[in-house]
A tleap script that builds the chain and sets N, CA, C and O, in Angstrom:
source leaprc.protein.ff14SB
mol = sequence {
  NMET LYS ALA SER VAL GLN TYR ASN ASP ARG
  LYS GLY HIE ALA SER ALA ASP ILE ALA GLY
  ILE ASP TYR SER GLN ILE ALA ILE GLN CYS
  ASN LEU GLU GLU ARG TYR THR ILE ILE GLY
  ILE SER LEU TYR GLY THR ASP ASP ILE SER
  VAL SER LEU ILE CYS ARG ASP ASN GLU ASP
  SER THR ASP GLU ARG GLU ILE LEU VAL ASP
  VAL TYR PRO ALA VAL GLU LEU THR VAL GLY
  ASP VAL LEU GLU ARG LEU ASN VAL THR ILE
  ASN ILE SER ASN ASN GLU VAL TYR ASP ASN
  PRO ASN LEU ASP THR ASP ARG GLU HIE THR
  ILE GLU LEU LEU CASP
}
set mol.1.N position { -1.375 3.279 9.322 }
set mol.1.CA position { -0.100 3.224 8.663 }
set mol.1.C position { 0.047 4.419 7.757 }
set mol.1.O position { -0.871 4.911 7.100 }
set mol.2.N position { 1.282 4.832 7.787 }
set mol.2.CA position { 1.531 6.146 7.130 }
set mol.2.C position { 2.512 5.851 5.903 }
set mol.2.O position { 3.431 5.038 6.001 }
set mol.3.N position { 2.252 6.557 4.770 }
set mol.3.CA position { 3.147 6.318 3.658 }
set mol.3.C position { 4.237 7.485 3.803 }
set mol.3.O position { 3.977 8.560 4.345 }
set mol.4.N position { 5.330 7.197 3.327 }
set mol.4.CA position { 6.590 8.104 3.449 }
set mol.4.C position { 7.507 7.973 2.271 }
set mol.4.O position { 7.760 6.867 1.796 }
set mol.5.N position { 8.035 9.145 1.766 }
set mol.5.CA position { 9.118 9.075 0.807 }
set mol.5.C position { 10.255 9.981 1.342 }
set mol.5.O position { 10.078 10.686 2.335 }
set mol.6.N position { 11.395 9.948 0.682 }
set mol.6.CA position { 12.564 10.658 1.171 }
set mol.6.C position { 12.242 12.132 1.539 }
set mol.6.O position { 12.674 12.545 2.615 }
set mol.7.N position { 11.541 12.939 0.765 }
set mol.7.CA position { 11.331 14.337 1.087 }
set mol.7.C position { 9.858 14.630 1.596 }
set mol.7.O position { 9.564 15.681 2.166 }
set mol.8.N position { 9.059 13.722 1.368 }
set mol.8.CA position { 7.477 13.889 1.651 }
set mol.8.C position { 7.096 15.286 1.107 }
set mol.8.O position { 6.505 16.115 1.800 }
set mol.9.N position { 7.493 15.510 -0.257 }
set mol.9.CA position { 7.065 16.747 -0.818 }
set mol.9.C position { 5.501 16.980 -0.957 }
set mol.9.O position { 4.976 18.083 -0.804 }
set mol.10.N position { 4.815 15.799 -1.270 }
set mol.10.CA position { 3.400 15.810 -1.389 }
set mol.10.C position { 2.824 14.593 -0.785 }
set mol.10.O position { 3.476 13.551 -0.735 }
set mol.11.N position { 1.610 14.692 -0.318 }
set mol.11.CA position { 0.941 13.610 0.437 }
set mol.11.C position { -0.447 13.326 -0.283 }
set mol.11.O position { -0.942 14.158 -1.044 }
set mol.12.N position { -1.000 12.199 -0.025 }
set mol.12.CA position { -2.235 11.856 -0.527 }
set mol.12.C position { -2.774 10.632 0.161 }
set mol.12.O position { -2.454 10.271 1.294 }
set mol.13.N position { -3.684 9.988 -0.696 }
set mol.13.CA position { -4.412 8.853 -0.045 }
set mol.13.C position { -4.491 7.719 -1.128 }
set mol.13.O position { -4.323 7.901 -2.333 }
set mol.14.N position { -4.760 6.566 -0.542 }
set mol.14.CA position { -4.751 5.334 -1.513 }
set mol.14.C position { -5.932 4.428 -1.114 }
set mol.14.O position { -6.180 4.257 0.080 }
set mol.15.N position { -6.647 3.859 -2.051 }
set mol.15.CA position { -7.675 2.850 -1.782 }
set mol.15.C position { -7.355 1.703 -2.825 }
set mol.15.O position { -6.820 1.846 -3.924 }
set mol.16.N position { -7.815 0.496 -2.218 }
set mol.16.CA position { -7.439 -0.698 -3.089 }
set mol.16.C position { -8.695 -1.779 -2.881 }
set mol.16.O position { -9.402 -1.819 -1.874 }
set mol.17.N position { -8.812 -2.585 -3.965 }
set mol.17.CA position { -9.755 -3.760 -3.828 }
set mol.17.C position { -8.773 -5.031 -3.550 }
set mol.17.O position { -7.715 -5.120 -4.171 }
set mol.18.N position { -9.125 -5.912 -2.688 }
set mol.18.CA position { -8.265 -7.061 -2.371 }
set mol.18.C position { -9.180 -8.291 -2.353 }
set mol.18.O position { -8.754 -9.376 -1.956 }
set mol.19.N position { -10.405 -8.127 -2.771 }
set mol.19.CA position { -11.422 -9.394 -2.646 }
set mol.19.C position { -10.912 -10.699 -3.276 }
set mol.19.O position { -11.157 -11.778 -2.736 }
set mol.20.N position { -10.234 -10.614 -4.364 }
set mol.20.CA position { -9.719 -11.790 -4.996 }
set mol.20.C position { -8.391 -12.208 -4.612 }
set mol.20.O position { -7.822 -13.133 -5.190 }
set mol.21.N position { -7.839 -11.513 -3.587 }
set mol.21.CA position { -6.342 -11.979 -3.234 }
set mol.21.C position { -6.498 -12.858 -1.961 }
set mol.21.O position { -7.245 -12.565 -1.027 }
set mol.22.N position { -5.723 -13.950 -2.021 }
set mol.22.CA position { -5.590 -14.945 -1.041 }
set mol.22.C position { -4.281 -14.659 -0.205 }
set mol.22.O position { -3.190 -15.117 -0.546 }
set mol.23.N position { -4.459 -13.884 0.893 }
set mol.23.CA position { -3.297 -13.496 1.568 }
set mol.23.C position { -2.670 -14.714 2.450 }
set mol.23.O position { -1.489 -14.712 2.798 }
set mol.24.N position { -3.537 -15.698 2.756 }
set mol.24.CA position { -2.879 -16.904 3.478 }
set mol.24.C position { -2.062 -17.677 2.551 }
set mol.24.O position { -1.046 -18.238 2.963 }
set mol.25.N position { -2.444 -17.754 1.264 }
set mol.25.CA position { -1.549 -18.353 0.302 }
set mol.25.C position { -0.324 -17.620 0.074 }
set mol.25.O position { 0.711 -18.260 -0.114 }
set mol.26.N position { -0.313 -16.287 0.067 }
set mol.26.CA position { 0.814 -15.447 -0.029 }
set mol.26.C position { 1.778 -15.696 1.103 }
set mol.26.O position { 2.984 -15.836 0.897 }
set mol.27.N position { 1.204 -15.752 2.364 }
set mol.27.CA position { 1.970 -16.078 3.564 }
set mol.27.C position { 2.542 -17.477 3.397 }
set mol.27.O position { 3.666 -17.616 3.878 }
set mol.28.N position { 2.100 -18.350 2.920 }
set mol.28.CA position { 2.631 -19.698 2.726 }
set mol.28.C position { 3.776 -19.658 1.633 }
set mol.28.O position { 4.861 -20.212 1.812 }
set mol.29.N position { 3.442 -18.949 0.474 }
set mol.29.CA position { 4.477 -18.783 -0.573 }
set mol.29.C position { 5.694 -18.109 -0.071 }
set mol.29.O position { 6.813 -18.483 -0.424 }
set mol.30.N position { 5.491 -17.066 0.794 }
set mol.30.CA position { 6.720 -16.299 1.326 }
set mol.30.C position { 7.222 -16.928 2.568 }
set mol.30.O position { 8.071 -16.284 3.185 }
set mol.31.N position { 6.858 -18.045 3.032 }
set mol.31.CA position { 7.460 -18.753 4.030 }
set mol.31.C position { 7.314 -18.046 5.286 }
set mol.31.O position { 8.246 -18.156 6.083 }
set mol.32.N position { 6.193 -17.255 5.645 }
set mol.32.CA position { 6.028 -16.439 6.835 }
set mol.32.C position { 5.781 -17.342 8.142 }
set mol.32.O position { 6.020 -16.919 9.273 }
set mol.33.N position { 5.311 -18.545 7.894 }
set mol.33.CA position { 5.021 -19.545 8.957 }
set mol.33.C position { 4.034 -18.961 9.999 }
set mol.33.O position { 3.131 -18.226 9.601 }
set mol.34.N position { 4.146 -19.213 11.131 }
set mol.34.CA position { 3.412 -18.779 12.267 }
set mol.34.C position { 3.859 -17.400 12.807 }
set mol.34.O position { 3.061 -16.642 13.358 }
set mol.35.N position { 5.225 -17.091 12.622 }
set mol.35.CA position { 5.742 -15.849 13.232 }
set mol.35.C position { 5.108 -14.665 12.705 }
set mol.35.O position { 4.847 -13.740 13.474 }
set mol.36.N position { 4.841 -14.595 11.519 }
set mol.36.CA position { 4.384 -13.157 10.976 }
set mol.36.C position { 2.893 -13.350 10.419 }
set mol.36.O position { 2.498 -14.322 9.776 }
set mol.37.N position { 2.184 -12.284 10.779 }
set mol.37.CA position { 0.830 -12.156 10.171 }
set mol.37.C position { 0.664 -10.977 9.351 }
set mol.37.O position { 0.873 -9.862 9.831 }
set mol.38.N position { 0.292 -11.142 8.108 }
set mol.38.CA position { 0.313 -10.056 7.206 }
set mol.38.C position { -1.030 -9.100 7.651 }
set mol.38.O position { -2.175 -9.527 7.798 }
set mol.39.N position { -0.634 -7.875 7.804 }
set mol.39.CA position { -1.682 -6.869 8.292 }
set mol.39.C position { -1.813 -5.757 7.113 }
set mol.39.O position { -2.789 -5.007 7.097 }
set mol.40.N position { -0.811 -5.682 6.143 }
set mol.40.CA position { -0.899 -4.590 5.151 }
set mol.40.C position { 0.272 -4.887 4.126 }
set mol.40.O position { 1.107 -5.785 4.241 }
set mol.41.N position { 0.182 -4.040 3.188 }
set mol.41.CA position { 1.212 -3.999 2.178 }
set mol.41.C position { 1.879 -2.761 1.893 }
set mol.41.O position { 1.285 -1.734 2.222 }
set mol.42.N position { 3.044 -2.660 1.323 }
set mol.42.CA position { 3.766 -1.353 1.062 }
set mol.42.C position { 4.249 -1.426 -0.277 }
set mol.42.O position { 4.914 -2.408 -0.607 }
set mol.43.N position { 3.979 -0.427 -1.171 }
set mol.43.CA position { 4.437 -0.376 -2.419 }
set mol.43.C position { 5.331 0.801 -2.511 }
set mol.43.O position { 4.966 1.862 -2.004 }
set mol.44.N position { 6.509 0.701 -3.136 }
set mol.44.CA position { 7.475 1.714 -3.356 }
set mol.44.C position { 8.229 1.782 -4.569 }
set mol.44.O position { 8.853 0.792 -4.948 }
set mol.45.N position { 8.232 2.875 -5.228 }
set mol.45.CA position { 8.901 3.067 -6.458 }
set mol.45.C position { 7.939 3.630 -7.573 }
set mol.45.O position { 6.775 3.970 -7.360 }
set mol.46.N position { 8.585 3.681 -8.801 }
set mol.46.CA position { 7.758 4.057 -9.989 }
set mol.46.C position { 7.958 3.049 -11.117 }
set mol.46.O position { 7.082 2.223 -11.375 }
set mol.47.N position { 9.049 3.110 -11.757 }
set mol.47.CA position { 9.225 2.096 -12.926 }
set mol.47.C position { 9.297 0.628 -12.320 }
set mol.47.O position { 8.606 -0.276 -12.790 }
set mol.48.N position { 10.092 0.453 -11.346 }
set mol.48.CA position { 10.206 -0.973 -10.723 }
set mol.48.C position { 9.528 -0.836 -9.366 }
set mol.48.O position { 10.179 -0.300 -8.469 }
set mol.49.N position { 8.388 -1.228 -9.138 }
set mol.49.CA position { 7.688 -1.074 -7.883 }
set mol.49.C position { 8.066 -2.210 -6.891 }
set mol.49.O position { 7.838 -3.394 -7.141 }
set mol.50.N position { 8.589 -1.824 -5.883 }
set mol.50.CA position { 8.902 -2.832 -4.698 }
set mol.50.C position { 7.697 -3.212 -3.853 }
set mol.50.O position { 6.970 -2.331 -3.396 }
set mol.51.N position { 7.481 -4.432 -3.646 }
set mol.51.CA position { 6.372 -4.847 -2.811 }
set mol.51.C position { 6.773 -5.460 -1.689 }
set mol.51.O position { 7.473 -6.469 -1.770 }
set mol.52.N position { 6.378 -4.928 -0.443 }
set mol.52.CA position { 6.740 -5.593 0.879 }
set mol.52.C position { 5.541 -5.945 1.589 }
set mol.52.O position { 4.479 -5.424 1.246 }
set mol.53.N position { 5.585 -6.770 2.540 }
set mol.53.CA position { 4.357 -7.098 3.388 }
set mol.53.C position { 4.674 -6.397 4.852 }
set mol.53.O position { 5.753 -6.525 5.431 }
set mol.54.N position { 3.655 -5.706 5.305 }
set mol.54.CA position { 3.715 -5.116 6.670 }
set mol.54.C position { 2.961 -6.336 7.440 }
set mol.54.O position { 1.831 -6.751 7.184 }
set mol.55.N position { 3.844 -6.808 8.433 }
set mol.55.CA position { 3.417 -7.981 9.292 }
set mol.55.C position { 3.569 -7.610 10.695 }
set mol.55.O position { 4.323 -6.743 11.136 }
set mol.56.N position { 2.653 -8.473 11.447 }
set mol.56.CA position { 2.782 -8.393 12.875 }
set mol.56.C position { 3.663 -9.465 13.288 }
set mol.56.O position { 3.464 -10.615 12.896 }
set mol.57.N position { 4.626 -9.162 14.055 }
set mol.57.CA position { 5.591 -10.201 14.585 }
set mol.57.C position { 5.003 -10.852 15.753 }
set mol.57.O position { 5.019 -10.276 16.841 }
set mol.58.N position { 4.447 -12.099 15.597 }
set mol.58.CA position { 3.662 -12.796 16.632 }
set mol.58.C position { 4.649 -13.265 17.774 }
set mol.58.O position { 4.171 -13.537 18.876 }
set mol.59.N position { 5.853 -13.358 17.576 }
set mol.59.CA position { 6.819 -13.896 18.664 }
set mol.59.C position { 7.252 -12.722 19.421 }
set mol.59.O position { 7.425 -12.850 20.633 }
set mol.60.N position { 7.470 -11.468 18.791 }
set mol.60.CA position { 7.960 -10.450 19.593 }
set mol.60.C position { 6.940 -9.374 20.115 }
set mol.60.O position { 7.255 -8.460 20.877 }
set mol.61.N position { 5.842 -9.565 19.678 }
set mol.61.CA position { 4.637 -8.687 20.110 }
set mol.61.C position { 4.134 -9.234 21.355 }
set mol.61.O position { 4.092 -10.447 21.561 }
set mol.62.N position { 3.704 -8.252 22.290 }
set mol.62.CA position { 3.135 -8.603 23.502 }
set mol.62.C position { 1.740 -7.880 23.601 }
set mol.62.O position { 1.327 -7.181 22.675 }
set mol.63.N position { 1.047 -8.074 24.743 }
set mol.63.CA position { -0.367 -7.375 24.860 }
set mol.63.C position { -0.095 -5.936 25.060 }
set mol.63.O position { -0.961 -5.129 24.721 }
set mol.64.N position { 1.042 -5.521 25.588 }
set mol.64.CA position { 1.350 -4.134 25.704 }
set mol.64.C position { 1.954 -3.441 24.538 }
set mol.64.O position { 1.769 -2.242 24.332 }
set mol.65.N position { 2.659 -4.184 23.796 }
set mol.65.CA position { 3.209 -3.455 22.466 }
set mol.65.C position { 3.336 -4.528 21.342 }
set mol.65.O position { 3.955 -5.587 21.452 }
set mol.66.N position { 2.661 -4.098 20.255 }
set mol.66.CA position { 2.625 -4.776 19.025 }
set mol.66.C position { 3.810 -4.410 18.096 }
set mol.66.O position { 4.005 -3.238 17.771 }
set mol.67.N position { 4.573 -5.394 17.685 }
set mol.67.CA position { 5.755 -5.099 16.859 }
set mol.67.C position { 5.324 -5.428 15.419 }
set mol.67.O position { 4.965 -6.557 15.084 }
set mol.68.N position { 5.386 -4.297 14.528 }
set mol.68.CA position { 5.192 -4.388 13.137 }
set mol.68.C position { 6.582 -4.400 12.501 }
set mol.68.O position { 7.559 -3.789 12.934 }
set mol.69.N position { 6.538 -5.235 11.335 }
set mol.69.CA position { 7.750 -5.446 10.488 }
set mol.69.C position { 7.489 -5.361 9.133 }
set mol.69.O position { 6.545 -5.958 8.615 }
set mol.70.N position { 8.386 -4.547 8.425 }
set mol.70.CA position { 8.295 -4.518 6.936 }
set mol.70.C position { 9.059 -5.717 6.443 }
set mol.70.O position { 10.284 -5.716 6.570 }
set mol.71.N position { 8.443 -6.739 5.894 }
set mol.71.CA position { 9.010 -8.034 5.454 }
set mol.71.C position { 9.170 -7.938 3.898 }
set mol.71.O position { 8.249 -7.632 3.140 }
set mol.72.N position { 10.450 -8.235 3.515 }
set mol.72.CA position { 10.690 -8.306 2.039 }
set mol.72.C position { 11.031 -9.738 1.706 }
set mol.72.O position { 12.172 -10.187 1.808 }
set mol.73.N position { 9.954 -10.454 1.291 }
set mol.73.CA position { 10.133 -11.915 1.048 }
set mol.73.C position { 11.106 -12.207 -0.098 }
set mol.73.O position { 11.271 -11.411 -1.022 }
set mol.74.N position { 11.799 -13.482 0.006 }
set mol.74.CA position { 12.604 -13.886 -1.111 }
set mol.74.C position { 11.927 -14.079 -2.322 }
set mol.74.O position { 12.516 -13.967 -3.398 }
set mol.75.N position { 10.718 -14.365 -2.236 }
set mol.75.CA position { 9.785 -14.427 -3.499 }
set mol.75.C position { 9.414 -12.973 -3.952 }
set mol.75.O position { 8.993 -12.116 -3.176 }
set mol.76.N position { 9.613 -12.793 -5.270 }
set mol.76.CA position { 9.377 -11.535 -5.758 }
set mol.76.C position { 7.838 -11.364 -5.905 }
set mol.76.O position { 7.241 -12.192 -6.595 }
set mol.77.N position { 7.116 -10.305 -5.280 }
set mol.77.CA position { 5.763 -10.028 -5.498 }
set mol.77.C position { 5.532 -8.910 -6.350 }
set mol.77.O position { 6.306 -7.954 -6.316 }
set mol.78.N position { 4.505 -8.932 -7.143 }
set mol.78.CA position { 4.058 -7.968 -7.946 }
set mol.78.C position { 2.868 -7.140 -7.413 }
set mol.78.O position { 2.165 -7.648 -6.540 }
set mol.79.N position { 2.607 -5.973 -7.846 }
set mol.79.CA position { 1.413 -5.283 -7.516 }
set mol.79.C position { 0.142 -6.148 -7.624 }
set mol.79.O position { -0.749 -6.194 -6.775 }
set mol.80.N position { 0.181 -6.806 -8.752 }
set mol.80.CA position { -0.982 -7.567 -9.077 }
set mol.80.C position { -1.189 -8.831 -8.150 }
set mol.80.O position { -2.273 -9.398 -8.009 }
set mol.81.N position { -0.048 -9.185 -7.557 }
set mol.81.CA position { -0.045 -10.429 -6.635 }
set mol.81.C position { -0.831 -10.083 -5.336 }
set mol.81.O position { -1.495 -10.950 -4.767 }
set mol.82.N position { -0.742 -8.736 -4.848 }
set mol.82.CA position { -1.260 -8.376 -3.746 }
set mol.82.C position { -2.439 -7.377 -3.640 }
set mol.82.O position { -2.998 -7.123 -2.573 }
set mol.83.N position { -2.774 -6.826 -4.847 }
set mol.83.CA position { -3.976 -5.968 -5.085 }
set mol.83.C position { -4.771 -6.371 -6.286 }
set mol.83.O position { -4.198 -6.799 -7.287 }
set mol.84.N position { -6.089 -6.249 -6.220 }
set mol.84.CA position { -6.895 -6.516 -7.329 }
set mol.84.C position { -7.048 -5.100 -8.171 }
set mol.84.O position { -6.996 -5.112 -9.401 }
set mol.85.N position { -7.215 -4.038 -7.518 }
set mol.85.CA position { -7.288 -2.618 -8.134 }
set mol.85.C position { -6.651 -1.667 -7.132 }
set mol.85.O position { -6.702 -1.877 -5.920 }
set mol.86.N position { -6.056 -0.626 -7.670 }
set mol.86.CA position { -5.380 0.468 -6.752 }
set mol.86.C position { -5.831 1.807 -7.267 }
set mol.86.O position { -5.899 2.025 -8.477 }
set mol.87.N position { -6.141 2.707 -6.357 }
set mol.87.CA position { -6.245 4.058 -6.790 }
set mol.87.C position { -5.620 4.984 -5.846 }
set mol.87.O position { -5.959 5.011 -4.663 }
set mol.88.N position { -4.649 5.801 -6.373 }
set mol.88.CA position { -3.771 6.679 -5.437 }
set mol.88.C position { -4.003 7.999 -5.966 }
set mol.88.O position { -4.037 8.212 -7.178 }
set mol.89.N position { -4.191 9.040 -4.947 }
set mol.89.CA position { -4.369 10.507 -5.303 }
set mol.89.C position { -3.268 11.154 -4.398 }
set mol.89.O position { -2.931 10.825 -3.261 }
set mol.90.N position { -2.780 12.195 -5.222 }
set mol.90.CA position { -1.766 12.901 -4.513 }
set mol.90.C position { -1.967 14.440 -4.683 }
set mol.90.O position { -2.091 14.937 -5.802 }
set mol.91.N position { -1.993 15.161 -3.557 }
set mol.91.CA position { -2.172 16.647 -3.522 }
set mol.91.C position { -0.918 17.371 -4.030 }
set mol.91.O position { 0.010 17.547 -3.241 }
set mol.92.N position { -0.836 17.773 -5.207 }
set mol.92.CA position { 0.341 18.484 -5.605 }
set mol.92.C position { 0.325 19.986 -5.445 }
set mol.92.O position { 1.294 20.683 -5.746 }
set mol.93.N position { -0.864 20.484 -4.938 }
set mol.93.CA position { -0.897 21.985 -4.804 }
set mol.93.C position { -0.273 22.402 -3.580 }
set mol.93.O position { 0.051 23.588 -3.516 }
set mol.94.N position { -0.007 21.538 -2.438 }
set mol.94.CA position { 0.482 22.083 -1.202 }
set mol.94.C position { -0.692 22.893 -0.479 }
set mol.94.O position { -0.420 23.439 0.591 }
set mol.95.N position { -1.894 22.994 -0.967 }
set mol.95.CA position { -2.866 23.589 -0.145 }
set mol.95.C position { -3.599 22.547 0.770 }
set mol.95.O position { -4.172 21.547 0.336 }
set mol.96.N position { -3.513 22.889 2.031 }
set mol.96.CA position { -4.049 21.861 2.959 }
set mol.96.C position { -5.535 21.546 2.783 }
set mol.96.O position { -5.978 20.494 3.244 }
set mol.97.N position { -6.318 22.402 2.143 }
set mol.97.CA position { -7.740 22.196 1.894 }
set mol.97.C position { -7.987 21.009 1.138 }
set mol.97.O position { -9.019 20.358 1.294 }
set mol.98.N position { -7.047 20.679 0.286 }
set mol.98.CA position { -7.102 19.467 -0.756 }
set mol.98.C position { -6.560 18.098 -0.007 }
set mol.98.O position { -6.498 17.041 -0.635 }
set mol.99.N position { -6.226 18.180 1.190 }
set mol.99.CA position { -5.640 17.088 1.922 }
set mol.99.C position { -6.736 16.257 2.610 }
set mol.99.O position { -6.500 15.157 3.109 }
set mol.100.N position { -8.004 16.868 2.610 }
set mol.100.CA position { -9.071 16.096 3.226 }
set mol.100.C position { -9.383 14.850 2.487 }
set mol.100.O position { -9.670 14.878 1.290 }
set mol.101.N position { -9.325 13.651 3.249 }
set mol.101.CA position { -9.630 12.359 2.542 }
set mol.101.C position { -11.034 12.169 1.961 }
set mol.101.O position { -11.274 11.329 1.094 }
set mol.102.N position { -11.955 13.002 2.488 }
set mol.102.CA position { -13.381 12.923 2.106 }
set mol.102.C position { -13.635 13.877 0.844 }
set mol.102.O position { -14.765 14.010 0.373 }
set mol.103.N position { -12.613 14.474 0.377 }
set mol.103.CA position { -12.714 15.407 -0.820 }
set mol.103.C position { -12.938 14.498 -2.067 }
set mol.103.O position { -12.249 13.486 -2.200 }
set mol.104.N position { -13.876 14.832 -2.973 }
set mol.104.CA position { -14.036 14.058 -4.181 }
set mol.104.C position { -14.272 14.977 -5.343 }
set mol.104.O position { -14.690 16.124 -5.183 }
set mol.105.N position { -14.004 14.471 -6.483 }
set mol.105.CA position { -14.218 15.380 -7.613 }
set mol.105.C position { -15.693 15.337 -8.016 }
set mol.105.O position { -16.364 14.323 -7.826 }
set mol.106.N position { -16.176 16.405 -8.553 }
set mol.106.CA position { -17.612 16.529 -9.010 }
set mol.106.C position { -18.114 15.763 -10.211 }
set mol.106.O position { -19.255 15.318 -10.332 }
set mol.107.N position { -17.022 15.652 -11.179 }
set mol.107.CA position { -17.280 15.015 -12.446 }
set mol.107.C position { -16.023 14.612 -13.161 }
set mol.107.O position { -14.931 14.947 -12.704 }
set mol.108.N position { -16.130 13.909 -14.261 }
set mol.108.CA position { -14.976 13.486 -15.015 }
set mol.108.C position { -15.104 14.144 -16.279 }
set mol.108.O position { -16.212 14.460 -16.712 }
set mol.109.N position { -14.000 14.381 -16.921 }
set mol.109.CA position { -13.992 14.990 -18.178 }
set mol.109.C position { -12.800 14.532 -19.140 }
set mol.109.O position { -11.648 14.679 -18.731 }
set mol.110.N position { -12.982 14.101 -20.129 }
set mol.110.CA position { -11.926 13.572 -21.071 }
set mol.110.C position { -11.511 14.764 -22.195 }
set mol.110.O position { -12.386 15.294 -22.880 }
set mol.111.N position { -10.321 15.070 -22.294 }
set mol.111.CA position { -9.873 16.113 -23.282 }
set mol.111.C position { -9.594 15.281 -24.583 }
set mol.111.O position { -8.854 14.298 -24.548 }
set mol.112.N position { -10.194 15.693 -25.698 }
set mol.112.CA position { -9.852 15.079 -26.951 }
set mol.112.C position { -8.620 15.751 -27.640 }
set mol.112.O position { -8.358 16.943 -27.477 }
set mol.113.N position { -7.893 14.921 -28.407 }
set mol.113.CA position { -6.749 15.497 -29.155 }
set mol.113.C position { -7.281 16.239 -30.317 }
set mol.113.O position { -8.269 15.862 -30.948 }
set mol.114.N position { -6.603 17.297 -30.581 }
set mol.114.CA position { -6.920 18.132 -31.851 }
set mol.114.C position { -6.316 17.474 -33.069 }
set mol.114.O position { -5.166 17.038 -33.023 }
set mol.115.N position { -7.054 17.390 -34.152 }
set mol.115.CA position { -6.503 16.798 -35.348 }
set mol.115.C position { -5.634 17.741 -36.159 }
set mol.115.O position { -5.108 17.352 -37.202 }
savepdb mol mol.pdb
quit
């Protein structure tokens, strides 16, 4: 799955913990029935984050072609409903060397405020 925004100015990577999330309960809550199987989620926005479910359409998919659908349920979902924890990193430098998903920081440092 690929993230995309209008201009794709910067790209990055995301990781999430979902161990405490019951997606079968979310499917029931969103009335997906047997037609759709949740395979992912999509978050879009900044102040008001839109949550949609990326689903396999079990009726329209075939052995030759899987049909994926971005489902916006009538039930409003929050980020906390679909993720336990989320980490997003964005390469703002446009230097391709920093687009490597295996690149990691060497340490953390907190800058203190001056009195």
